[in-house]
C-alpha angles and dihedrals in degrees: 000000000000089000090052093049090048091050091050091050092049090049094052091045091053090047092051092048092048092050090048091050093049092047091049091049091050091049090050090055092052100036106126090211093065110122141163121211118217113193128202130201115250109278093005127115097189125102105236113214101184126120093272101049133042098331094115093040093051090050091051090049090053092052092046095048090054088066097040108028095102094052091048093050090046089055096241091115137017148183125255117210109210119192119192128220134167114269091235089059096060091109094043110105093197091057092046091050093048092050090053092046093053091047090051091053091054092046092050090051092052092045094053096042100044104021097248125149135209093274090067093064140061125193133217137166116226126196118232124154093203101047128068136155090029134122119193119205108208123189118222117191094211139067124279111275120232093243096052119104118241100172126097115193122181140147134216088205101083097194116131094241091050091048092052092047093049100044092045087069088076114089082218130350105264098239110162111247103182105053137117088231096043130082114275118254095259093055096040103091124195091256088101088070113092112224122237118245092240105045105035138036123270118279092259093048104052107143121224122244088256109023095189096051114126117244109254098164118051090217092060126081132214131210124232121225090258090060099253117134122228122202127210120214095331114183090240091062100265108146135201093258100043112101099210140139123265115298111269113280099011139097120224109273094235141125112236143158112252121212112223119238117259113226122199114239107167132009132195120200145163131208108240093195094058090042088058088054099253119136131172133322092013106297116151111214139150114306113283106215112215142168132183134200115206125192121199122209146148093035096276108031134086137177123207131194119197134189125189137180141173128224101023090216123047114261114221103167104106091176088078111103094216136034138159118206124172136153135168150124138243139190129203137187116207137194114206117216097198131083115317118269091014097091091197136110122042123356139179127200152163121245140187125198137186130180147144131228144193112193131174124176112170091193091059099038140343088234126079125211131217130180148098136288135202127196137176133169145100133319132202133180151131129252124199128187118234094179131353091278106022121071139169121224131196119190150137139214128209137168144092120349131181124191124193117184147152123227120222143180129212118229120172092345092305127113119234118190115223111181143338120241134187124192133177129189147148110249149138103288101190145331130207149196103192136183112217131198114195131200110218138196133197 
């Protein structure tokens, strides 16, 4: 009996230890603090996989992904790529560019090896005075938040102009705010945000909080009334009296208010050409009243939905010799070629259109025709902003069109059908000069 009791106690002890081990293992797999550190040699942008560098980390990543790959691909968890730079280098474009370059190398490695894509990663830059040439891969057991940065922009051409052009693609430089190694919120000014080209001055023309303030520290700079910055005894040789741009690779060390970018969300527009009664190829008719609703999403895509009708009020007088009646709807998906979130410049798209018509022109024929039409094809155009919310658009649609109609004659106020006709062709479907009003959000 004692042996049996001892065996039972040992069994339960083993079971408890096993459960504890499994629980600990499961927690390890979901622990949001799990991270893998990938190191780079100074000046190198290649992941070294030899015995001295990254071999063990890459093996651990492979084991970890085997447990969590499905949740990452489903979007219920993700990786954060953290690049480290010295706190004193926060205004150095070369350091920011290198941190982005190293993160992109790590991301590309994970994408190729495990089949991930960009949506499975976010990117941030963390300040640490003791760490450099390191990218930390941190696992987060939750979906990507809307405010987290997922873009990595970098250039191999390390000229100052190319650096400015590349880093300006960020809505704001993804410096980490809430971090033990980062500056606290009170000391982290908004100078880390990169201004948009529309709402704020260029990077070398950022005005100080008080432009007319006298220089009291020879490491500070002031801004003249014309917007140029003047440096005093800068280590690179910029002097108090030299009217030059910012020293290469650095932002102006100033405190300024940053205007948030305005992003288009919904647009309302009308085609002025159709409103004037002109339809392809160059037929002048009654005004075709039209309105479109356009939705903007995924940085470079938009979808528009249009309705049109002529005349606006139903015509019932069949004694009239001529009339032009048409109504219909169309939808269009566009890809914008310009800068992301701007939804301006050139675009290409795919459209579909359906409508019905009832047209009678006694000068052309004593018969009227009534029926339906279908059309699908490609669109192209250009959109230019007049103000932040009002834009003008010029475009055209062309593709396949099929018309199915019946001809009819009118005798003693009665309609008599004559024949049914079907016709297909490739043609110019429509062209437009439109005025757009857009609703925006920050």
